[in-house]
C-alpha positions in Angstrom: -71.1 -13.9 123.1 -74.3 -14.0 121.1 -76.8 -16.8 121.6 -78.0 -18.9 118.7 -81.3 -17.0 118.2 -79.5 -13.6 118.2 -77.1 -14.9 115.5 -80.0 -16.1 113.3 -81.7 -12.8 113.7 -78.6 -10.9 112.8 -77.8 -13.1 109.8 -81.4 -12.7 108.4 -80.8 -9.0 108.3 -78.0 -9.3 105.7 -79.5 -7.9 102.5 -79.9 -10.4 99.7 -82.4 -11.3 97.0 -85.7 -13.0 97.7 -86.2 -16.2 95.8 -88.6 -19.1 96.0 -87.5 -22.4 94.5 -90.2 -24.8 93.3 -89.4 -28.4 92.7 -91.4 -31.3 91.3 -90.6 -35.0 91.0 -93.5 -37.0 89.5 -96.6 -35.8 91.3 -94.7 -34.6 94.4 -94.2 -30.8 94.6 -92.5 -28.6 97.1 -91.2 -25.1 97.4 -88.7 -23.3 99.7 -87.2 -19.9 100.2 -83.8 -19.9 98.5 -81.2 -17.7 100.2 -78.1 -18.5 98.2 -78.5 -17.9 94.5 -75.8 -16.5 92.2 -75.0 -16.2 88.5 -72.7 -18.9 87.2 -72.5 -18.1 83.5 -73.6 -15.6 80.8 -73.3 -18.2 78.0 -75.2 -20.3 78.5 -77.2 -18.3 81.1 -76.9 -20.3 84.3 -77.5 -19.8 88.0 -76.3 -21.6 91.1 -78.9 -22.4 93.7 -77.6 -24.0 96.9 -79.9 -26.6 98.5 -79.3 -28.4 101.8 -78.4 -32.0 100.9 -80.5 -33.4 103.8 -83.7 -31.7 102.5 -86.5 -33.5 100.6 -86.2 -30.8 98.0 -82.6 -31.7 97.3 -83.6 -35.3 96.7 -86.4 -34.2 94.4 -84.0 -32.0 92.3 -81.5 -34.9 92.1 -84.2 -37.2 90.9 -86.0 -34.9 88.4 -83.1 -32.6 87.5 -85.6 -29.8 87.4 -86.4 -26.7 89.5 -88.0 -23.3 89.0 -86.6 -20.2 90.6 -88.9 -17.2 91.2 -87.4 -13.8 91.9 -89.5 -11.9 94.4 -89.8 -8.2 94.9 -89.2 -6.5 98.2 -93.0 -6.2 98.6 -93.3 -10.0 98.5 -91.5 -10.7 101.8 -94.7 -12.3 103.2 -94.7 -14.8 100.3 -91.0 -15.7 100.9 -91.9 -16.2 104.6 -94.6 -18.7 103.6 -91.9 -20.9 102.1 -89.3 -20.4 104.8 
């Protein structure tokens, strides 16, 4: 049976896009690495970005109804790690 750290390490190796989600509510700003982003619709063009309900960013998005999603290239893994 795998220990928790081994599971996390293995799950992080599953290929997926790199995204940074920026949020702002009033003067408060935050950013985080988004790991679950998918297309929701072509018309209108919509995406789904899953955010942990217990995070401060979730509360900011609920309040402001605004977020920005940046798609990172493979060479920007270090930038994604900054927001992890």
